[in-house]
C-alpha positions in Angstrom: 0.3 -79.5 26.7 1.6 -77.9 29.4 4.8 -76.4 29.1 7.8 -78.7 28.9 6.0 -81.7 28.5 5.8 -83.9 25.3 3.2 -86.2 24.2 4.9 -89.4 25.3 5.2 -87.9 29.1 1.5 -87.5 29.4 0.0 -90.2 30.8 -3.5 -91.6 29.3 -6.9 -90.6 31.5 -10.2 -91.4 32.0 -12.2 -89.8 29.0 -9.6 -89.4 27.0 -10.0 -90.5 23.1 -7.4 -93.0 21.8 -6.7 -93.5 18.0 -5.7 -97.3 18.3 -4.2 -98.6 15.1 -2.0 -101.9 14.1 0.2 -102.5 11.2 -1.2 -104.5 8.7 -4.3 -104.8 10.1 -6.6 -102.2 9.1 -9.8 -103.8 10.5 -8.7 -103.8 14.3 -8.0 -99.8 13.9 -10.2 -97.9 16.2 -11.0 -95.0 18.2 -12.0 -95.7 21.8 -12.9 -93.7 24.9 -11.1 -94.3 28.2 -14.1 -95.4 30.9 -14.5 -94.0 34.1 -12.7 -97.5 34.8 -9.6 -96.7 32.9 -10.3 -99.2 30.8 -10.9 -99.6 26.8 -12.9 -102.3 25.0 -11.3 -103.1 21.9 -12.1 -105.9 19.0 -11.4 -109.6 20.2 -9.8 -109.0 23.4 -12.6 -107.1 25.1 -11.2 -104.7 28.5 -7.8 -103.6 28.8 -6.6 -101.3 31.2 -4.5 -98.2 30.1 -5.5 -94.9 32.4 -2.1 -93.9 34.2 -0.1 -95.4 31.5 1.9 -93.6 28.8 0.6 -94.1 25.2 3.9 -96.2 24.5 3.2 -98.3 27.8 -0.5 -98.6 26.6 0.3 -100.1 23.3 2.9 -102.6 24.5 -0.2 -103.5 27.0 -2.5 -103.9 23.7 0.1 -106.1 21.7 0.3 -108.4 24.7 -3.1 -108.9 25.0 -3.5 -109.6 21.5 -0.9 -112.1 22.0 -2.4 -113.8 24.9 -5.4 -114.3 23.4 -4.0 -116.1 20.3 -5.2 -113.7 18.1 -2.3 -112.2 16.2 1.5 -113.0 17.0 3.5 -110.2 16.1 1.0 -107.5 16.6 2.9 -103.5 16.2 0.3 -101.4 18.0 0.3 -97.8 17.8 -1.7 -95.5 20.0 -2.1 -92.0 19.7 -4.5 -89.6 22.1 -6.4 -87.6 20.1 -8.5 -85.6 23.2 -7.0 -85.2 26.3 -9.9 -84.9 29.0 -7.7 -84.8 31.7 -4.7 -82.3 30.6 -4.5 -78.7 31.9 -3.5 -76.3 29.4 -2.1 -73.3 30.2 -1.3 -70.1 27.6 1.0 -67.6 28.0 1.8 -64.4 26.8 -1.0 -62.0 25.0 -4.4 -63.6 23.8 
């Protein structure tokens, strides 16, 4: 992670691996890789665009997709980036 960056300040990019989970909905938990189009494919709702968003914003977009599709009334989504494919890493000091 770049110096001074927090996990929430880093944006989701193409190729990143996301862990998407929902409170009380273990069957909808999944790990998905962001496609070159910037979308992920999720159970029931299909393609959702998340590239360029923070994990928190992506979670809100996913919640809205499940609500609009009439699949869940009050989903509580969590998005965790397990692998950043697009973020540079700096190592300072002696290695």
